[in-house]
N, C-alpha and C positions, 0 to 999 in steps of 0.2 A: 827775661826768660819767657818763652812761649808756654802757655798753658793749653794743653790739648782738650781741656774740658769746655772750651768755647769755640765750637766749629765756625761760627760766624766770623770771629776775629781772624782765624786762620785763613778762611776763604778770602776775606778782604785784604789780608797781607799778600796773599798770592795774586789777587787781581791788581793790586797797586804795583807790586814788583814786576808782574808780567807786562803791565802797561809801560812802566819805566823802561824795561828792556826793549820792548817793541819800538818805542819812540826814540830811544837813544841809538839803537842800531840803524833805524831809518835815517836819522840825522847824520850818523857817521858815514853812511853810504854816499853822502853828497860828494865828499872828497876823501875817499879812503887812501891809505898808503899805496905806493906804487905796486907792491907785491900783490899778485892776483889772489893769493890765499886769503887775504883780508876780506875781499868781496864775498867769498864763500863763507867765511867765518861770520861776518856780519849778517849775511842772509840767513844762516842757520840760527843765529841768536834772535833775529827778528821772528822767525818761525817758532822758536821755542817760547818767546814771549807771547806770541799770539795763541799758542796752544795753552799756555798757563792761564791766559785771560779767559779763553773759551771753556776751560774746566772750572775756574774759580768763580766766575760771575754767576753761573746758574746755581752753584753750591751756596754762594752768599745769599742769593735771592730765596733759596729754599729754607735757609736757616735764619732769615732776617728777624723773625720774632723770638729767637732764642736769647738766652742770657749773653751778656758781653762782659769782659773783664773791666771795661771802662765804666760800667755801671756801679761798681763797688767803690764807694768814696771812703777813703781812710783819712785820718788826720794829716798824714804826710802829703796826701794828694791835695787836700785843701790848702796846705801851706805852699806847695809847689805851684798851684794855680794862682794863689795870691801873690807870690813873688814874681812869677813870669807873666802874669796877666791872663 
């Protein structure tokens, strides 16, 4: 569940997913399906990912010193980290 009380986390999620969208759509444009609509769709996805990156990264930098949900260490978190490394 996303917690809106941590803007840094939300901005980083946006930046990561924006980068993944941008890279995936660029990679998919190498050999798209034959139908021409795919090229347009992939180009629009790439632009959307780039827009998300350009909005999220400055916001993440601006909120870098704020609290993060990852900073709260609970007993279950310690167990999870211990089991998974």
